[in-house]
C-alpha positions as CSV (number, residue, x, y, z in Angstrom):
1,M,-8.0,-12.4,-35.1
2,T,-10.4,-10.2,-33.0
3,T,-9.3,-8.7,-29.7
4,N,-11.7,-8.6,-26.7
5,K,-12.3,-5.1,-25.4
6,L,-13.3,-6.3,-22.0
7,H,-10.2,-6.6,-19.8
8,T,-11.7,-7.6,-16.4
9,A,-14.2,-10.0,-15.1
10,E,-17.9,-9.2,-15.2
11,G,-18.4,-10.0,-11.6
12,K,-21.2,-11.9,-9.9
13,L,-24.4,-12.2,-12.0
14,T,-26.2,-15.0,-10.2
15,P,-28.7,-14.5,-7.4
16,D,-27.7,-15.1,-3.8
17,D,-30.8,-17.1,-2.9
18,M,-30.1,-19.8,-5.6
19,L,-27.2,-22.3,-5.9
20,S,-24.6,-21.1,-8.3
21,G,-22.0,-23.0,-10.3
22,S,-19.1,-21.7,-8.2
23,Q,-20.9,-22.9,-5.0
24,V,-21.7,-26.4,-6.1
25,C,-18.3,-27.8,-5.1
26,A,-18.8,-26.5,-1.5
27,V,-22.4,-27.9,-1.3
28,L,-21.1,-31.3,-2.4
29,G,-18.6,-31.1,0.5
30,K,-15.5,-31.0,-1.8
31,N,-14.2,-27.5,-1.1
32,P,-11.8,-27.3,1.9
33,Y,-12.3,-23.5,2.1
34,S,-16.1,-23.4,2.2
35,T,-18.7,-25.6,3.8
36,P,-22.2,-26.4,2.5
37,N,-23.6,-24.4,5.4
38,D,-21.5,-21.4,4.5
39,V,-23.3,-21.3,1.1
40,L,-26.7,-22.0,2.7
41,K,-26.3,-19.2,5.2
42,R,-25.6,-16.7,2.4
43,A,-28.8,-17.8,0.8
44,F,-30.7,-17.4,4.1
45,N,-29.3,-13.9,4.4
46,A,-30.4,-13.0,0.9
47,V,-33.9,-14.2,1.7
48,S,-34.0,-12.1,4.9
49,G,-32.6,-9.0,3.1
50,I,-29.3,-9.2,5.0
51,E,-26.4,-8.1,3.0
52,N,-23.7,-10.7,2.8
53,E,-20.3,-9.7,3.9
54,F,-17.7,-9.3,1.2
55,N,-14.1,-9.8,2.2
56,P,-12.1,-9.1,-0.9
57,I,-8.6,-10.7,-1.1
58,E,-5.8,-9.7,-3.4
59,N,-5.9,-13.1,-5.1
60,A,-9.4,-12.4,-6.2
61,H,-8.5,-9.0,-7.5
62,W,-5.7,-10.3,-9.7
63,G,-7.8,-13.3,-10.8
64,S,-10.4,-10.9,-12.1
65,T,-7.8,-8.6,-13.7
66,F,-6.1,-11.3,-15.6
67,E,-9.3,-13.3,-16.5
68,V,-9.6,-12.2,-20.1
69,P,-5.9,-12.5,-20.9
70,I,-5.8,-16.0,-19.5
71,L,-8.7,-17.0,-21.6
72,N,-7.4,-15.3,-24.8
73,H,-4.0,-17.0,-24.4
74,S,-5.7,-20.4,-23.7
75,A,-7.8,-20.1,-26.8
76,Q,-4.6,-19.4,-28.8
77,K,-2.9,-22.5,-27.4
78,L,-5.9,-24.5,-28.5
79,G,-5.5,-23.1,-32.0
80,L,-8.8,-21.2,-32.0
81,G,-9.8,-17.6,-32.1
82,N,-10.5,-15.4,-29.0
83,P,-13.3,-16.5,-26.8
84,K,-16.4,-14.5,-25.9
85,T,-15.9,-13.0,-22.5
86,A,-18.8,-10.6,-22.1
87,F,-22.3,-12.0,-21.4
88,G,-24.1,-9.5,-19.3
89,R,-26.4,-12.1,-17.7
90,A,-26.5,-15.3,-15.8
91,Y,-27.7,-18.6,-17.3
92,Y,-30.5,-20.5,-15.6
93,H,-31.1,-24.2,-15.7
94,K,-34.6,-25.0,-17.0
95,D,-35.0,-28.2,-15.0
96,V,-33.3,-27.6,-11.7
97,P,-32.8,-24.5,-9.5
98,L,-29.2,-23.7,-10.6
99,A,-27.7,-20.6,-12.1
100,V,-24.2,-20.0,-13.5
101,S,-22.2,-17.1,-14.8
102,L,-19.5,-17.6,-17.4
103,D,-15.9,-16.4,-17.7
104,G,-15.7,-17.4,-21.4
105,M,-17.2,-19.4,-24.3
106,L,-15.2,-20.6,-27.2
107,K,-16.3,-22.0,-30.5
108,G,-14.6,-25.2,-31.5
109,D,-13.7,-26.3,-35.1
110,G,-14.1,-30.0,-34.6
111,R,-10.4,-30.7,-34.0
112,E,-9.4,-33.5,-31.7
113,I,-7.3,-32.7,-28.7
114,K,-5.1,-35.2,-26.7
115,T,-3.0,-34.6,-23.6
116,D,0.2,-32.7,-24.6
117,P,2.4,-31.9,-21.6
118,S,4.8,-29.9,-23.9
119,Q,1.9,-27.4,-24.5
120,N,0.6,-27.7,-20.9
121,I,-2.7,-29.2,-22.3
122,Y,-4.3,-32.0,-20.3
123,V,-7.4,-34.0,-21.3
124,M,-8.8,-35.1,-17.9
125,N,-11.8,-37.4,-18.2
126,A,-11.3,-39.0,-21.7
127,E,-8.6,-40.2,-24.0
128,S,-9.3,-37.3,-26.3
129,I,-11.8,-34.6,-26.8
130,K,-13.3,-33.1,-30.0
131,L,-13.8,-29.4,-29.8
132,E,-17.2,-29.4,-31.5
133,G,-19.6,-26.5,-31.1
134,E,-19.4,-24.0,-28.2
135,G,-17.3,-24.9,-25.2
136,I,-17.1,-23.3,-21.8
137,L,-13.9,-21.7,-20.5
138,E,-13.3,-21.1,-16.8
139,S,-10.3,-18.9,-15.7
140,K,-8.4,-19.5,-12.5
141,L,-5.3,-17.9,-11.1
142,T,-3.4,-19.3,-8.1
143,G,-0.1,-19.2,-6.3
144,H,-0.1,-22.9,-6.0
145,E,2.5,-25.1,-7.6
146,A,1.5,-26.3,-11.1
147,E,-0.7,-29.4,-10.9
148,I,-1.4,-32.4,-13.2
149,D,-4.5,-33.6,-11.3
150,L,-6.8,-30.5,-10.8
151,P,-8.6,-30.5,-7.4
152,D,-12.3,-30.4,-7.4
153,Y,-12.4,-26.9,-5.8
154,R,-10.3,-25.4,-8.6
155,G,-13.0,-25.6,-11.2
156,P,-13.8,-29.1,-12.6
157,I,-17.2,-29.4,-10.7
158,Q,-18.0,-25.7,-11.4
159,L,-17.3,-26.4,-15.1
160,Q,-19.7,-29.3,-15.3
161,A,-22.4,-27.2,-13.7
162,Q,-21.7,-24.5,-16.3
163,M,-21.8,-26.8,-19.3
164,D,-25.1,-28.4,-18.2
165,T,-26.8,-25.2,-17.3
166,V,-25.8,-23.4,-20.5
167,Q,-27.0,-26.3,-22.6
168,S,-30.3,-26.2,-20.7
169,D,-30.7,-22.5,-21.0
170,T,-29.8,-22.1,-24.7
171,G,-31.0,-25.5,-26.0
172,K,-27.6,-26.0,-27.7
173,P,-25.4,-29.0,-26.8
174,V,-22.3,-28.2,-24.8
175,R,-20.0,-31.2,-25.0
176,W,-16.7,-29.8,-23.7
177,G,-15.1,-27.2,-21.5
178,A,-11.8,-26.2,-20.1
179,V,-10.4,-24.9,-16.8
180,C,-7.5,-22.6,-17.6
181,V,-5.2,-22.1,-14.7
182,L,-2.4,-19.6,-14.4
183,Y,0.1,-20.8,-11.8
184,K,2.2,-18.2,-10.0
185,G,1.8,-15.8,-12.9
186,V,4.2,-17.8,-15.0
187,Q,2.7,-21.1,-16.2
188,L,-0.6,-21.6,-17.9
189,R,-2.2,-25.0,-18.0
190,I,-5.4,-26.0,-19.8
191,F,-7.5,-28.8,-18.4
192,L,-10.1,-30.1,-20.8
193,Y,-13.2,-32.0,-19.8
194,Q,-16.1,-33.7,-21.6
195,R,-19.6,-33.8,-20.0
196,D,-19.7,-36.1,-17.0
197,E,-23.3,-37.3,-16.7
198,I,-22.8,-39.0,-13.3
199,L,-21.4,-35.8,-11.8
200,I,-24.1,-33.7,-13.4
201,R,-26.8,-35.9,-11.8
202,Q,-25.2,-35.3,-8.4
203,I,-25.2,-31.6,-9.2
204,H,-28.9,-31.7,-10.0
205,D,-29.7,-33.5,-6.7
206,A,-27.6,-31.0,-4.8
207,A,-29.4,-28.1,-6.4
208,I,-32.9,-29.5,-5.7
209,D,-32.1,-30.2,-2.1
210,F,-30.5,-26.7,-1.6
211,D,-33.5,-25.0,-3.1
212,R,-35.8,-27.1,-0.8
213,R,-33.9,-25.8,2.3
214,V,-34.0,-22.2,1.0
215,N,-37.7,-22.3,0.3
216,Q,-38.4,-23.9,3.7
217,Y,-36.6,-21.0,5.3
218,R,-38.5,-18.5,3.0
219,E,-41.9,-20.0,3.8
220,N,-41.6,-21.1,7.4
221,D,-38.4,-19.3,8.7
222,E,-37.1,-22.8,9.3
223,T,-33.4,-23.4,9.1
224,E,-32.5,-26.9,8.0
225,W,-28.7,-26.9,8.1
226,Y,-26.5,-29.5,6.5
227,P,-24.8,-31.8,9.0
228,I,-22.3,-29.7,11.1
229,T,-18.9,-31.2,11.4
230,T,-16.7,-28.5,13.0
231,T,-16.9,-26.1,16.0
232,K,-16.0,-23.3,13.6
233,E,-19.0,-24.1,11.4
234,A,-21.4,-24.4,14.4
235,S,-20.2,-21.0,15.8
236,A,-21.0,-19.4,12.4
237,M,-24.4,-21.0,12.0
238,Y,-25.8,-20.3,15.5
239,D,-24.5,-16.9,16.3
240,D,-27.8,-15.4,17.7
241,V,-27.3,-16.3,21.3
242,T,-30.2,-16.7,23.8
243,E,-29.8,-17.0,27.6
244,E,-32.5,-19.7,27.8
245,T,-31.5,-23.3,28.8
246,I,-32.6,-26.4,26.9
247,D,-32.5,-30.1,27.8
248,L,-30.4,-32.4,25.6
249,N,-30.8,-36.2,25.3
250,T,-28.8,-38.8,27.1
251,E,-26.7,-39.6,24.1
252,L,-25.3,-36.0,24.2
253,S,-24.8,-36.3,27.9
254,D,-22.4,-39.2,27.2
255,K,-20.6,-37.1,24.6
256,A,-20.2,-34.2,27.1
257,E,-18.6,-36.7,29.6
258,R,-16.3,-37.9,26.8
259,I,-15.3,-34.3,26.0
260,I,-14.2,-33.8,29.6
261,Q,-12.2,-37.0,29.5
262,I,-10.5,-36.1,26.2
263,E,-9.6,-32.7,27.5
264,Q,-8.0,-34.2,30.6
265,D,-6.1,-36.7,28.4
266,I,-4.9,-33.8,26.2
267,K,-3.8,-31.8,29.2
268,S,-1.9,-34.8,30.7
269,L,-0.2,-35.6,27.4
270,A,0.7,-31.9,26.8
271,Q,2.4,-31.8,30.2
272,E,4.3,-35.0,29.5
273,L,5.4,-33.6,26.1
274,E,6.6,-30.4,27.7
275,T,8.5,-32.3,30.4
276,Y,10.3,-34.6,27.9
277,Q,11.2,-31.8,25.5
278,A,12.6,-29.7,28.4
279,Q,14.7,-32.6,29.5
280,I,16.2,-33.0,26.0
281,M,16.8,-29.3,25.6
282,A,18.6,-29.1,29.0
283,N,20.9,-31.8,27.8
284,M,21.5,-30.3,24.4
285,R,22.4,-26.9,25.9
286,D,23.7,-24.6,23.1
287,Y,23.9,-27.3,20.4
288,K,21.6,-27.2,17.5
289,H,21.9,-30.9,16.6
290,A,22.1,-34.1,18.7
291,N,21.9,-37.9,18.2
292,A,19.9,-40.0,20.7
293,G,20.1,-43.7,19.8
294,N,18.2,-44.1,16.6
295,Y,17.0,-40.5,16.5
296,H,18.5,-37.3,15.2
297,I,17.2,-34.2,17.1
298,T,17.4,-30.6,15.9
299,W,16.7,-27.7,18.2
300,G,16.5,-24.8,15.7
301,S,16.1,-21.0,15.9
302,I,13.9,-18.5,14.2
303,N,15.2,-15.1,13.1
304,Y,12.8,-12.2,13.3
305,K,13.3,-9.0,11.3
306,A,12.7,-5.7,13.1
307,V,9.2,-4.3,12.4
308,P,7.8,-0.9,13.1
309,E,5.1,-0.3,15.7
310,K,1.6,-1.0,14.3
311,V,-1.6,0.8,15.2
312,I,-4.5,-1.6,15.3
313,P,-7.5,-0.1,13.3
314,A,-10.7,0.5,15.1
315,K,-13.4,-2.3,14.9
316,P,-17.1,-2.0,15.6
317,A,-18.6,-3.8,18.6
318,R,-19.9,-7.3,17.8
319,T,-20.8,-10.7,19.3
320,V,-19.0,-13.8,18.1
321,R,-19.9,-17.3,19.2
322,V,-17.0,-19.1,20.8
323,K,-15.7,-22.3,19.4
324,K,-15.2,-24.3,22.6
325,L,-17.8,-25.6,25.1
326,R,-17.4,-25.2,28.9
327,I,-18.7,-28.4,30.5
328,T,-19.2,-28.9,34.3
329,K,-20.7,-32.0,35.9
330,V,-24.0,-31.4,37.7
331,K,-23.9,-32.8,41.2
C-alpha cells in the first residue's frame, strides 16, 4: 500500500469570482453559517480587486491538518488503497460556470457497499452503492456529536457539485462519492452518495444565476443581491453609507409603522416579564427551588472563575452599518 506524502490540505484553488463547490450550499440557502449574499459579496469584491477578509479559525486549521489522514483511513475502511490527495488545480465544469477543488479521489474496485453501522459506514441516497471507477472523497472535521443524517452544509451538496464538475472536466463518469467526517477527533464516519440528478440540476441553475449576477456587476457595476432576510445581512451588504435621503413607497411606510408597534409591544412585555420574575424571586428568597401550583421553579446560580486582567488589542478605525432602524413619525 502506498503512503501519501502530502500531509495537509492544498488550500483554495478556485477563483473568487466564480461559484465554487464549497459555496453551493450557501447559495442554495441551506447553510446556516453563510448566506447567498455572503458568497456574492466575495465575488463582487474579487471583480473589484478588493481582497476578501480571511478570518482563520482553529477548526479550519485542524481540518486541513488532518485532511489526508482522514481520507487515508476512510479508504482503508472501505477496503481500498490510499486515495489521491494532491491535484494542484481546480476542476471546471464545461457546461455551467462552476469550479471545484478536491480533497481526495479514490479508485473503486466494483465492490458493493451497504450501510454498516458497526463500521460507521452509511449509504445515504440508495440501498447500496457500487464503488465503480473513480469516486470523490470530501474530508470534514467537527466537534459536533456524531450524526446519522448528515446536514446539507457538512458536505453532501458540495460532494454532488464535485462529482458532476469532475465528470464534466475529465469526461470520465463519476458515479459515487463519500463525505468522511471525523467527530470530536475520536469517531470517523463515512457517508456514501450516488449521483443525485435532481440536486445537480438545482446546482446548475444556481451556478448560472450566480454567474449572471457577477457579470452584471462586472459589466454595469450593478449589484443584484439575493433576497435579504436578516438585518445582519442587510448591514453587511450595504455598508457604504451616504447622507442623502430617498423616498420609499407606501407599503414600506406601513412596515415602518408596524416596527414601531412591535417595539412598543416588546418593551411592554419585557417590563411585564421583569415584574413577574421579580415578584417570584422576592417570594423564593434564598431558596433555589420552589413549587407553584403545577409549576416547578428553579432560581439557579452561575459560578465564575477568577480571570486575569485582559488588555484589549488595538483595532483600526472603521465604519460598520448598525443592525437596527431608528424610526420617528413625521408630523
